[in-house]
N, C-alpha and C positions, 0 to 999 in steps of 0.2 A: 504494501500500501503504501502511496507517496506519501514522503510526512510532510511535505508542504502543507497538502491537503486536509491532514490528519490536525496539524497544529492548527490551522485556521478554523476548522470546524471547534476543535475544543476550545480555542479564545473566543471565537463568536460565542459560544454556549454561556462563556463564564462573562462576558460582556453583557449579554442580554439580562442574565442574572444579578448582576452588578447593579442594574438599572434600580430593581427593587428593593437591594438590599436594605437600605435605609429604611424601607416601609416594614421589612420583616424585625430589624431592630426596633421600631417603633414599637410593634406588637409586643416584642419578647421584654420591651421595657430596659434592654441594656444596649449601648452603643460600644461596638468592639474596637478596641485599640487596634488591634492586629487582625485584619480581616481575613487572613488566611487560615486561622482558626474557623471563624465560619463557613469559609468556603467548604475546605475540608469534610466538615459535618455535614454536607450535602451532597458528597459524592458516595453514590452506591457504589457498591463491587461489581456491579454490575458493566457498569459506566468505566469503573477504572479498569477492570478485564479489558473492554474493547479499546478504551484510549489510555493506554499505559503512562503515556507522554502527561495524564493529567498528572501524576504522582498517588499517593496512596488515597486508599476507598476511606470512608467513615468507619468502618470494623473496629480500627484500635481506641477510636473515640468513645464509639459504643460501649465497650469492654469499660473505659474509665467513667463513662457516666453513669453506667449501670451502679457502681460503686459509691459515687458522689451523690447521687440520685436517694440510694438505699440512707447512706450515711444523716442527708441534710431530713429525711424523712424521721429518721429514726431519733433525731436531735428534737425536732419538733413534738413527736408524740411523746418524748420522755418528760418534756417541760408541759406539756399541757391535760398531761394523764398522767399526774404521779402517784397515782394509787392504783393504776392499773398493774396486771401481774403481765409476767414475761410473755405467757402464751397469749393472751387479749392484745399486747401491743404487737406484735408478731402477725396477728391476723389483722388488726387494723393496717400495719405497714402493707401487709401483701394485697389489701384491698386498694390502696393507694397507689403502688407502682405495676399492678399488673397491666398488661399489654391493651386492653380494653381503655382503659382509664387513660392511660397513657397517648393513647391514638385519639381520642377524643380531644385531650388538649392540645394535640398536633393540630386536629383538625381547625381549633380556635385562631390558631396561628397561620393557618392556610400553609402549613408547612412542604406539604405534598407539591404543591406548586412548584417551589424551589429546588426539589430532589433533582440530579444529575444521573437519569437511569439508561440502563442500558435499551439495545432495541426491543429485545425480549421481553424486560419488565413492563417497558412503555405499551407492547402492543396486552400484555396480560392488566391493563389498569394497575400497575405495583403502585402509583399513586395515593389508591385509595385502599392500598392493604394494609389493615389495624398494624401487623408486625412489622410492617417496612414503617410504619408514622411512629411506632414507639420506638423502634429503635433509631431512627432520625432524631427523636428529642432526645433521646439518651445520650447521643452524640453531641446534641447540642448543648446539654447542658455540662457536658465534659469542655465544650469550647470555651464557656463562658467562665468554668472554673481556672482552665489554663490560660485565658488572657486576663482575667481580673482577682482569681483567686478565690477561697472558699466564701468569704461572706458575698463575694459579688453574688455567685453560683445560687447561694440561702436565701437571696433578697429574690432572685428571679424565680426560684422555685415555689417561694411562698408566695409570691404576686400570682402565678399561673395558676396555682392549686386553689386559692383563695378569690380568684376573679368573679365580679359580679357577673360575667358574662358566660361563668361556665355552667352548664347545664346540670352538670355532674356534683355541683360542689355540695349538695344536700345528702348526696350517697356515700362523702367520702369517709365516713367510719359508719358503717351500718351495723346494727346491733343483731348478731345473731345468738340468739337466747340458747337456741337448741345446744350450740357448743359450749357456751359458759355452763347450763344445766348441767351437759355430759362430763364436765371437767369437775364442776363439784361435786356431784354424785360418785365421784370415783374416786376424789381427793378426799372427803369428809366420809361419805357413808360405805366404801368401798362396793357400790354397786352401778350398775349401769339403768340409767333410764326406759323404762318402756312404753311406746305409744301405740294405742288402741283407738280406732277408728270406732266409733259408736253410732253413727249413723252419716246418713247422706239424703240429702232432701232439693227438691226441683230438677227442672228439666234439664236434661243435659247440658244445653248452651248457659243454662244460669244455675248450675249446681252449688248447694252448701254444704262443706264439710262440718264433722263438728269432731275432734279428736282429745283424749283423755289421755295424759301421763300419768304414770306410774312411778314411784322408787321405793322399793323395799318394800312391795305387796300394800303399797299405801296411792291413792289416789291423789294428786296434788295440785292438778291443774288441767282444766278442761278451756279449749279452746274453738273458734269457727271461722271458717274462712272459704274462698274460693277457691282452693286446692289443697289438697293433703297438707302440702306443705307449709302453706300459710297459716294454715290451723293448726300444726303442729309449734310451729312458730309461737303462736300465741298462747298455747297451752305450755310451752316452757318457760314463757314471760309469765304466766299464771303462778306457775310453780316455783319459780324464783322468788317471788314476791310473797308465798307462803312461807320458805324457807328462812324468809329474814322477818318474820314474824316473832315475837318475846316468847322464849320458852320450846319454840318449835324445834328446834336442834337437839332438843336434851333427850337423851334416852335411857 
């Protein structure tokens, strides 16, 4: 392949992207001192493979960004949930750094529009793939970290996760009552909860389920919902309230 043609195509792609970098920085809330970090964060491995002259892909930044993101989120959770157990903190962090959630934040930044992708990924709508968007966001966090340090990365991540325009923000730390009850029952009572379906009423398209949870041969909570899962969560919530009542834990 003619080197001059490849070089021209690569540089043209970067010049086009550069026109919009200021807008991406505005959405991110961070202005890079060295935009080379930002540029590298947007180079997918498929593009780097087709045009090696462009330099390395964002894979190494993605690796670093994953670690930086986990540290920032862990730091945030420790400060905002001082009484939470290690298990609860781990669940909260997992809810925040999973690919679906990170991809949602990447969409708010319109990050997919800035990615440099190989021809195959372009044909397969790679810019919309949740996994690819999540990876690019991790690389972007690493780019901010390398350009401005931990404090800059922490400010950017906190702003992205708490943006008023983030439709996911209300689900950042979803309460998983079944898991909490499971951990409590096994640790304190040495047993596991048992969920029993009591009844289901209504037509198939609008059915209501009623579930009761038993621990150590005792019914401790009952819940209703439009699915067995929803009803079980409510039953677990009621059981936790019952277990918190005075003298309830005395045997």
